[in-house]
C-alpha positions in Angstrom: 39.3 121.6 39.7 39.8 125.2 40.6 39.6 128.0 38.0 43.3 128.5 37.9 44.0 124.8 37.4 41.5 124.7 34.5 43.1 127.8 32.9 46.6 126.3 33.2 45.3 123.1 31.6 43.7 125.1 28.8 46.9 127.1 28.2 49.1 124.0 28.3 51.3 123.4 25.2 50.7 120.0 23.7 53.8 117.7 23.7 55.8 117.7 20.5 54.8 115.2 18.0 57.0 112.1 17.9 58.4 111.2 14.6 56.7 108.3 12.8 60.0 106.6 12.0 62.3 105.5 14.8 65.7 107.2 14.5 68.9 105.4 14.4 70.5 105.7 17.9 73.7 107.3 16.4 71.5 110.0 14.7 69.5 110.5 17.9 72.7 111.1 19.9 74.1 113.5 17.3 70.9 115.6 17.6 71.3 116.1 21.3 73.2 119.3 22.1 74.9 120.4 25.2 73.9 123.4 27.3 76.9 125.4 25.9 75.8 124.7 22.4 72.2 125.7 23.2 73.4 129.0 24.8 75.6 129.6 21.7 72.6 129.1 19.4 70.4 131.4 21.4 73.1 134.0 21.5 73.6 133.6 17.7 69.9 134.0 17.0 69.7 137.1 19.2 72.7 138.7 17.5 71.2 137.9 14.1 67.9 139.4 15.1 69.6 142.6 16.4 71.7 142.8 13.2 68.6 142.5 11.0 66.8 145.2 13.1 69.9 147.5 12.8 70.1 146.9 9.1 66.4 147.8 8.7 66.9 150.9 10.8 69.9 151.9 8.6 67.9 151.5 5.4 65.0 153.5 6.9 67.4 156.3 7.9 68.9 156.3 4.4 65.5 156.4 2.8 64.4 159.3 5.1 67.6 161.2 4.4 67.1 160.7 0.6 63.5 162.0 0.9 64.7 165.1 2.9 67.5 165.7 0.3 65.0 165.3 -2.5 62.5 167.7 -0.9 65.4 170.2 -0.2 66.5 170.1 -3.9 62.9 170.6 -5.1 62.6 173.7 -2.8 66.0 174.9 -4.0 65.0 174.5 -7.6 61.7 176.4 -7.0 63.6 179.2 -5.3 66.1 179.5 -8.2 63.3 179.4 -10.7 61.4 182.2 -8.9 64.5 184.4 -8.9 64.8 184.2 -12.7 
């Protein structure tokens, strides 16, 4: 075997484990999805991931803005106290 073939074999993903219990044929058929359903699920997962990232970014921006406002208010209070 060549080096590349051995590396491919080493990186190969093992086949999924088969369930111990044989499924009822009706259940088996209901678990199969069409390519359109699969595309929809992938798209839905992608949108959900993007939504979560956008939400996290929004919270970070709010937190940063709060910290800036807090720092500004502290500086403003110091300036007012030094004037008195």
